[in-house]
C-alpha positions in Angstrom: 131.9 96.0 110.5 128.8 96.4 112.6 125.8 94.2 112.0 123.4 97.1 112.5 124.6 98.3 109.2 122.7 95.4 107.6 119.5 95.8 109.5 116.7 97.3 107.4 115.2 100.6 108.8 112.9 103.2 107.4 115.0 106.2 106.6 113.4 109.7 106.0 114.4 111.2 102.6 116.2 114.0 104.4 118.7 111.5 105.8 119.6 109.8 102.5 122.3 112.3 101.5 124.0 111.9 105.0 123.9 108.1 104.6 125.3 108.5 101.1 128.2 110.6 102.3 129.0 108.3 105.2 128.9 104.9 103.3 130.4 103.4 100.2 127.2 101.5 99.5 123.6 102.3 100.4 121.0 99.6 99.8 117.3 100.5 99.4 114.7 97.8 99.7 111.4 98.7 98.2 108.2 96.9 99.2 105.9 96.9 96.2 102.9 96.9 98.5 103.8 100.3 99.7 103.1 101.9 96.3 99.8 102.3 94.5 99.5 101.0 91.0 102.4 102.7 89.2 101.7 105.2 86.5 103.9 105.1 83.3 103.4 108.9 82.9 106.4 109.3 85.3 108.7 107.6 82.7 110.5 109.4 79.9 110.2 108.2 76.3 113.3 106.0 76.4 112.0 104.2 79.6 108.6 103.8 78.0 110.1 102.1 75.0 111.7 99.5 77.3 108.4 99.3 79.3 106.6 98.2 76.1 108.8 95.2 75.8 107.8 93.8 79.2 105.1 91.2 78.9 103.3 91.0 82.3 101.8 93.6 84.6 104.0 92.3 87.4 107.2 93.1 85.5 105.8 96.4 84.2 104.8 97.5 87.7 108.1 96.5 89.1 110.0 98.5 86.4 107.9 101.6 86.8 108.2 101.6 90.6 112.0 101.0 90.5 112.4 104.0 88.1 110.2 106.2 90.2 112.1 105.4 93.4 115.5 105.8 91.6 114.5 109.1 90.1 113.2 110.4 93.4 116.3 109.4 95.3 118.8 110.6 92.7 116.8 113.9 92.2 117.0 114.5 95.9 120.7 113.7 96.1 121.5 116.0 93.1 119.0 118.7 94.3 117.1 118.5 91.1 113.5 117.7 90.2 112.8 113.9 89.9 111.3 114.7 86.5 114.8 116.0 85.3 116.3 112.6 86.1 116.7 110.2 83.1 117.7 106.6 83.5 119.1 104.3 80.8 120.7 100.9 80.4 124.2 100.6 78.9 125.3 97.9 76.5 125.9 95.5 79.4 122.4 96.1 80.9 123.6 98.3 83.8 121.3 101.1 84.9 122.6 104.7 84.9 121.3 108.1 85.6 122.1 110.5 82.7 124.8 113.1 83.4 125.5 111.6 86.9 128.4 109.2 86.6 129.0 109.4 90.4 125.7 107.6 91.0 126.3 103.9 90.6 123.1 101.9 90.5 122.3 98.2 90.9 118.7 97.2 90.8 117.8 93.7 92.0 114.4 92.2 92.2 113.2 89.3 94.3 
């Protein structure tokens, strides 16, 4: 295993599908300061219901940003509009993209 595989780099969106094909796992680190104040209009109704349960702006912004990034990446990989992508949590709290069981998602916040 090569240590360069664990070194963060900025990757253009056009290279994401190549990375996905070449690797079992691709980790994306999102810097919240790179995004303007997130807009809940990008969420679907199911996501908005969960958003309403979050108590602070910090958690709400983090949730919206993670879903926007996830929808953008999965939409790009599946050659569909990001707005067609729907995320949901299963009974164990795992995040999934509807109708795309081949996309396994793990979201971690720090």
